[in-house]
C-alpha positions in Angstrom: 11.5 17.7 37.7 14.6 18.8 35.8 14.7 20.9 32.7 17.4 19.9 30.2 17.4 21.9 27.3 17.5 19.9 24.2 19.4 21.8 21.3 17.3 20.7 17.6 18.1 17.4 16.3 17.5 18.5 12.5 17.7 21.4 10.6 13.9 22.4 10.4 14.4 25.0 8.2 12.4 25.4 6.0 9.7 25.2 8.3 7.2 24.9 5.5 7.9 22.5 2.6 5.8 22.4 -1.0 5.8 19.1 -2.6 8.9 19.0 -4.8 11.3 19.1 -1.6 9.1 17.4 1.7 11.6 15.5 4.0 11.7 11.8 3.7 10.8 10.8 7.0 11.5 6.9 8.1 10.8 4.9 10.9 13.4 3.7 13.2 14.0 0.5 12.4 14.2 1.6 8.5 11.7 -0.3 7.5 8.9 1.3 5.8 5.3 -0.5 4.5 4.2 1.4 1.3 0.7 1.6 0.9 -1.2 2.7 -2.2 -4.4 3.3 -3.9 -6.2 3.8 -7.1 -9.6 4.0 -8.4 -10.0 -0.2 -8.2 -7.3 -1.3 -5.7 -5.4 -0.7 -2.7 -1.5 -1.9 -2.4 0.5 -2.5 0.3 4.4 -3.7 0.1 6.8 -4.3 2.5 10.4 -5.6 2.5 10.2 -9.7 3.5 14.3 -10.3 2.8 15.5 -13.7 3.5 11.9 -15.3 4.3 10.8 -17.4 1.9 6.8 -17.2 0.5 6.3 -20.3 3.5 7.5 -18.3 6.3 5.6 -15.2 5.9 1.8 -15.2 6.9 -0.3 -11.9 5.7 -3.5 -11.8 7.8 -6.7 -9.1 7.1 -9.2 -7.8 10.2 -11.3 -4.9 10.6 -9.4 -2.4 7.8 -5.9 -3.8 9.2 -3.3 -5.9 7.5 -0.7 -7.9 9.5 2.3 -9.1 7.6 4.3 -11.7 9.7 7.4 -13.6 9.1 10.0 -15.5 10.8 12.8 -17.6 9.3 15.9 -19.4 11.1 18.9 -21.1 10.0 21.5 -23.5 11.6 25.2 -24.2 10.3 27.2 -26.2 12.8 30.9 -27.7 11.7 32.7 -30.2 14.0 35.7 -32.1 14.0 36.5 -35.5 15.8 33.5 -34.2 18.3 34.7 -30.7 18.7 32.2 -28.0 17.2 34.7 -25.9 14.9 32.2 -23.6 13.9 28.4 -22.8 14.7 26.4 -20.0 12.9 23.0 -18.9 13.6 20.5 -16.7 11.8 17.6 -15.3 12.3 15.1 -13.1 10.2 11.7 -11.7 11.3 9.4 -8.8 10.6 6.4 -8.0 11.7 4.1 -5.0 10.1 0.8 -3.8 10.6 -1.0 -0.8 8.5 -4.2 0.0 8.1 -5.7 0.4 4.7 -7.0 3.9 3.1 -10.2 2.0 2.1 -12.8 -0.7 2.6 -11.4 -3.9 0.5 -13.1 -6.8 -1.4 -11.4 -9.7 1.5 -11.9 -12.0 -0.9 -9.6 -10.8 -3.5 -6.3 -10.3 -1.3 -3.9 -11.8 -3.5 0.2 -11.8 -1.8 3.4 -12.1 -4.0 7.1 -12.0 -2.8 9.4 -11.2 -5.7 13.0 -9.9 -4.7 12.5 -9.6 -1.3 9.2 -7.3 -1.1 5.9 -8.8 -0.4 3.2 -7.1 -2.5 -0.3 -7.7 -1.0 -3.2 -6.5 -3.4 -6.7 -6.1 -3.0 -9.6 -4.7 -4.6 -12.0 -1.9 -2.9 -15.2 -2.9 -2.1 -18.4 -1.5 -4.5 -19.4 0.0 -1.1 -16.4 2.0 -1.1 -16.4 3.1 -4.6 -18.0 6.7 -5.1 -21.2 7.3 -6.7 -23.0 9.2 -8.3 -26.2 10.7 -7.5 -29.3 12.4 -9.0 -30.4 15.5 -8.1 -34.0 15.8 -8.6 -36.3 19.0 -8.7 -38.7 19.8 -5.9 
């Protein structure tokens, strides 16, 4: 085994951040999934630029949302039987994320607008906070 010292790739000072200057971490591909929740629903947003709604599939199983989409286009120009120009383009996305709270799977909706898919679902009644009456004795 050979030891190779690695100099820091990032300036990690300060070592502790307060909420106002947290660093912005991104995935290796630069594509992120945004998951948010409020008292009544969970929302998942992801980029699906270049894909039509018919090309995107959303599934939910065991607390995980899977967003998958794929599309391809081909254009070819021929003159006198010879190919002058050929153009192929394919786009695909594949996101899997866990949800922060259990949801009502019957309430899941997915809509695409401006290249972003937004999946919303109501939080299940069992997962909502409940107040317990405290008794004496």
